[in-house]
Each structure stands twice: as C-alpha cells, then as structure tokens.
C-alpha positions in Angstrom: -32.0 16.0 -121.1 -29.7 18.9 -120.6 -28.0 20.0 -123.9 -25.0 22.3 -123.6 -23.3 24.0 -126.6 -20.0 25.9 -126.2 -18.8 28.6 -128.6 -16.2 31.3 -128.8 -13.0 29.3 -129.0 -10.2 30.1 -131.4 -6.6 31.0 -131.9 -5.2 33.9 -129.9 -1.7 35.1 -129.2 -0.3 34.9 -125.7 -1.5 37.8 -123.6 -4.7 38.0 -125.6 -8.3 37.5 -124.5 -11.3 35.3 -125.5 -14.8 34.9 -124.2 -16.4 31.5 -124.3 -20.2 31.0 -124.1 -22.2 28.0 -123.1 -25.9 27.8 -124.0 -28.1 25.4 -122.1 -31.4 23.8 -123.3 -33.6 20.9 -122.5 -33.6 21.8 -118.8 -35.9 20.0 -116.4 -35.7 22.9 -113.9 -35.0 26.6 -114.3 -31.4 27.4 -115.4 -30.8 29.1 -112.0 -31.1 25.7 -110.4 -28.0 24.4 -112.1 -24.5 25.1 -110.9 -22.3 25.3 -114.0 -18.6 24.6 -114.5 -16.0 25.1 -117.1 -13.4 22.3 -117.6 -10.5 21.9 -120.0 -8.4 19.1 -121.4 -5.1 19.7 -123.0 -3.5 17.3 -125.5 -2.3 14.2 -123.6 -3.6 15.6 -120.3 -6.5 14.8 -118.0 -9.6 16.9 -117.9 -9.4 19.5 -115.2 -11.8 22.0 -113.6 -11.2 25.6 -114.5 -14.0 27.4 -112.7 -17.5 27.0 -111.5 -20.4 29.1 -110.5 -23.5 28.6 -108.3 -27.0 28.7 -109.7 -27.6 32.2 -108.5 -24.1 33.4 -109.6 -23.3 34.4 -106.1 -20.6 31.8 -105.6 -17.6 31.0 -107.7 -14.6 28.8 -107.7 -11.4 29.2 -109.7 -8.4 26.9 -110.2 -5.2 28.5 -109.0 -3.8 28.5 -112.5 -6.5 30.9 -113.7 -7.2 33.1 -110.7 -7.0 36.8 -111.6 -7.1 36.0 -115.3 -10.4 34.2 -115.9 -14.0 35.2 -114.9 -17.1 33.1 -114.9 -20.5 34.6 -115.1 -24.0 33.6 -116.1 -27.2 35.1 -117.5 -30.0 33.1 -116.1 -32.6 34.9 -118.2 -30.8 33.6 -121.3 -29.6 30.2 -120.1 -26.1 31.2 -120.8 -22.8 30.9 -118.9 -19.7 32.8 -119.9 -15.9 32.4 -119.4 -14.0 35.6 -119.9 -10.3 34.8 -120.3 -7.6 37.4 -120.2 -3.8 37.3 -120.2 -3.9 33.9 -122.0 -0.9 31.7 -121.9 0.2 28.9 -124.2 -0.5 26.5 -121.3 -4.1 27.5 -121.5 -4.4 25.7 -124.8 -7.0 23.0 -124.5 -10.5 22.0 -125.4 -12.9 23.8 -123.1 -16.1 22.2 -121.9 -19.0 23.4 -119.9 -20.8 21.0 -117.7 -23.7 20.7 -115.3 -25.6 17.9 -113.7 -23.2 15.3 -115.3 -24.0 16.6 -118.7 -21.2 17.9 -121.0 -21.0 20.0 -124.1 -19.0 19.0 -127.2 -16.2 21.4 -126.3 -14.6 24.4 -128.0 -10.9 24.5 -128.9 -8.8 27.3 -127.4 -5.2 27.7 -128.8 -2.8 30.2 -127.5 0.3 30.8 -129.5 3.5 32.0 -128.0 
C-alpha cells in the first residue's frame, strides 16, 4: 500500500517561509500516476485542502487562502512532492498532511508565531 511521510514542519515567525516534503513509497503504479494533495488541520478545525497537483505536475489547485503564497511541486523521479510556503501567517498554523489515493501521511506540524 502507499506509504507517505511528511517532513519539514516547524516553528516560524509570521512572514517567514517553510518547505514541506512528502516522500511516497509502496506504490503500485509509477509515482506520476498519482495526483497528490496537501491538506491541513488546525486545532479544533476540520481538515481542509490546501493545494493539489496532477500526476504530471502540469495542473495545480490552490485554496484561496494560500494563493500567491504557497507553491506545490513534485519530483516524479524521486517520488517526492513539495509544498513551498512563503509569507506565513498565524492562521496557517496546523498539522499538514499529504495524501493520494485515499492514503495519508502522519502529518507534520507547522506553527507560525505572531
């Protein structure tokens, strides 16, 4: 089954940047066959989609709240997907998860201090 592992979370001041990574393994098909998404869940909030990318990387989606600040990308040769986050705000504080094909990683905590 698909195994996803996120990394790169941490504590950052408002206005700062972080880059999250998600490594995929145990794939049945080539990594480029899997659309990937990043989701987040803040304390006491529902999980929400942040961004998604097609298998080829040619198509992307961003939630309005992160447009212009976050960028999703992928390296299909390395089975990696990235989330580059700039101009972080305290409201971006959440556990960030990557997901594909109904599989989820364990999440990585992002905390943005004001």
